C-alpha positions, 0 to 999 in steps of 0.5 A, spaced: 692 401 851 699 396 849 702 400 844 708 398 839 712 403 836 718 403 832 723 407 827 721 404 820 729 403 819 729 396 821 729 395 828 726 388 831 719 389 833 719 387 841 713 383 843 708 387 846 706 386 854 698 387 856 699 392 860 694 398 859 697 405 858 704 402 857 708 403 850 714 399 848 719 402 842 726 401 840 731 406 839 737 403 836 740 398 841 736 400 846 728 397 848 724 404 852 718 403 855 714 408 857 709 408 863 703 413 862 700 415 868 696 420 872 699 424 877 694 423 882 691 415 880 693 410 886 692 405 880 698 408 876 702 407 882 701 399 882 703 400 874 709 402 875 711 398 880 709 392 877 713 394 870 719 395 873 719 390 877 718 386 871 722 389 866 728 390 871 731 396 866 738 399 867 735 406 868 728 408 871 727 416 868 722 420 872 718 426 869 721 431 875 727 435 875 732 436 880 729 441 885 722 437 884 725 431 886 728 433 892 721 436 894 719 430 893 724 427 897 723 431 903 715 434 902 716 438 908 722 442 907 719 447 904 716 450 910 723 452 912 722 457 907 725 464 909 720 469 906 726 474 907 730 471 903 725 469 898 723 477 897 731 479 897 732 474 891 726 477 888 723 469 887 716 470 890 713 469 884 716 462 883 714 461 890 707 462 889 707 459 882 710 452 886 705 452 891 699 454 887 700 447 883 703 444 889 695 446 893 691 443 887 695 437 886 694 436 893 686 437 893 685 433 886 690 427 890 685 427 896 679 427 893 681 421 890 684 418 895 691 418 893 698 421 894 701 427 889 706 424 885 707 417 889 707 414 882 714 418 881 715 416 888 714 408 886 719 410 880 724 412 885 723 406 889 722 401 884 728 403 881 732 402 887 729 396 888 732 393 882 739 396 882 736 401 876 739 408 875 734 414 877 734 419 871 730 425 873 728 427 866 724 433 866 726 440 865 726 445 870 719 448 872 723 455 873 726 455 866 718 453 863 715 459 867 720 463 865 719 461 858 712 463 858 712 469 861 717 471 857 714 470 850 708 473 852 705 480 850 702 485 856 695 483 855 697 477 854 700 476 861 694 479 864 689 474 861 693 468 863 693 471 870 686 472 870 685 465 867 689 461 871 685 464 877 679 461 874 683 455 873 685 454 880 678 455 883 679 461 887 674 462 892 669 457 888 666 451 891 669 445 891 667 440 885 667 432 885 672 429 881 669 423 877 672 418 874 671 421 867 676 427 871 680 422 872 681 419 865 683 427 863 688 426 867 691 421 865 691 423 858 694 430 861 699 433 864 698 435 871 700 442 870 696 443 864 690 440 867 690 445 872 690 451 867 684 448 864 683 451 857 688 456 857 692 451 852 687 453 847 687 460 848 695 461 848 698 457 843 705 459 846 704 456 852 702 449 850 708 449 846 712 451 852 708 447 856 708 441 853 711 440 846 718 443 849 717 438 854 716 432 850 722 433 846 727 436 853 724 429 856 725 424 849 733 427 850 733 425 857 730 418 856 733 416 849 741 418 853 739 414 860 744 408 862 743 402 859 740 398 854 733 397 857 729 404 859 722 405 864 719 412 863 714 414 868 711 420 865 704 424 865 699 421 860 700 428 855 707 427 854 707 420 852 705 421 845 710 427 844 715 423 847 714 417 843 715 421 836 720 425 839 724 419 841 726 418 832 728 426 832 734 430 834 733 435 839 736 442 841 736 441 848 741 448 850 735 452 845 729 449 849 732 450 855 735 457 855 731 463 858 730 467 853 732 475 855 727 481 855 724 484 850 728 491 848 721 494 847 720 492 854 726 494 857 726 501 854 719 503 856 721 501 863 726 506 862 723 511 858 717 512 862 721 514 869 725 518 864 719 522 862 716 523 868 722 526 872 723 530 865 716 533 865 717 535 873 724 538 871 721 541 866 715 545 870 721 547 874 724 551 868 717 554 868 716 557 875 717 553 881 710 553 883 709 549 877 715 544 878 712 544 886 705 542 883 708 536 878 713 534 883 706 533 888 701 530 884 707 524 882 709 523 891 701 524 892 698 519 886 704 513 887 705 513 894 697 514 895 695 508 891 701 504 893 700 505 901 692 504 899 693 497 895 697 495 902 692 497 907 687 493 903 691 487 904 691 488 911 698 490 912 701 492 918 701 500 919 709 500 918 708 496 912 703 501 909 707 507 911 713 503 908 709 502 901 708 510 902 714 512 903 718 508 898 713 508 892 715 514 888 723 512 888 722 505 887 718 507 880 723 511 878 728 505 877 726 498 873 730 494 878 727 496 884 719 495 886 715 497 892 712 491 894 719 489 895 721 493 901 713 493 904 713 485 904 721 485 907 717 490 913 711 485 914 715 479 913 719 483 920 713 485 923 709 479 923 713 473 922 709 467 919 708 461 924 710 454 923 703 454 923 701 458 918 707 455 913 704 448 914 697 451 913 698 454 906 697 448 902 689 447 905 688 455 904 692 458 898 686 456 893 681 460 898 681 469 897 680 469 905 686 464 906 691 470 903 688 475 909 689 470 915 695 466 913 701 471 915 706 467 910 701 468 904 699 475 906 706 477 905 706 475 898 699 478 897 702 485 900 709 484 895 703 484 889 698 489 891 704 494 893 707 494 886 700 494 883 698 500 887 705 504 885 704 502 878 697 504 877 699 511 881 705 512 876 700 512 871 695 516 874 700 521 876 703 521 869 696 523 865 695 528 871 702 532 869 701 531 861 694 534 862 696 540 866 701 541 860 695 542 856 
């Protein structure tokens, strides 16, 4: 569908071309052409090439941020990832989320005989061919993830994670991709498509995932160099960007990472302080009472952290590490049992090149997390933390029960 759109303030209308999924509008003295694409459609690749070569714009905007642009230019660069550095930088969550999304996209693209993000690659190549300035116009994906995470409550986070597991098809049957599915992708955003109906259940997620990025993209597009700009966008963003072009955007506000909830920070410190206070109070009642409470604390946190690590098929030394550090790491909000366990596992069972290369093929399979060393380290980090947290909760209840 070809669309003309104009600001009501008297801008001259532009003649519409006959290309499907192309919108043309004017902003001040700029001519802006929006191309709606499906991220795994070969037809979208041809459309991008055709429009840019015909229009010869001054700038080409693509729906990528600087980091994702580097990843597309060097698609195998992630294979050099040092998992030890990732754990130390506390970025295992970001790495996992990026690998999941990348794998899902490749799976969809493979079934359609296309390459992931090829329409963006085509935008880059065509921009260079016509001498246009290339503008990575999207917000950093880490910013989007963090804004979603920080704006959800504890129960909402749990529901979101469980919903994502089903949306990405962990352990499920391979499904055929139909033409209707492709059209849904054309109308949608790849990340949103991957998350299924999550946006309907979590309005905050939809606002951050789509609406905020619409505003960010619109600001980047209308301020791109030159008088003629072509923007290559996922289909879900075109209506929003088209409307946002004529509004003022507070880019700084939607680029900021919200600070952690004061309540969450307080609880993170309150729980360990309460546990320590109860143990210390036990010693005031007698050495045997204090030692019993201390033992309860050590046994529950250590046993469950080690048990969950063992369930992840961690090396015996990794299990022992989780057992040893759990009681101490749970007392400090800025330490995590999983980091130590993951580091030990990474040193003992360093992932091979084959493990890393095989990640996209096995990451959507539960079995893959146990067989692939790279993924198993990520699993151990998560499971050790979960075990230690459950141990903290159980030990706390046990100690409180003993008082009464």
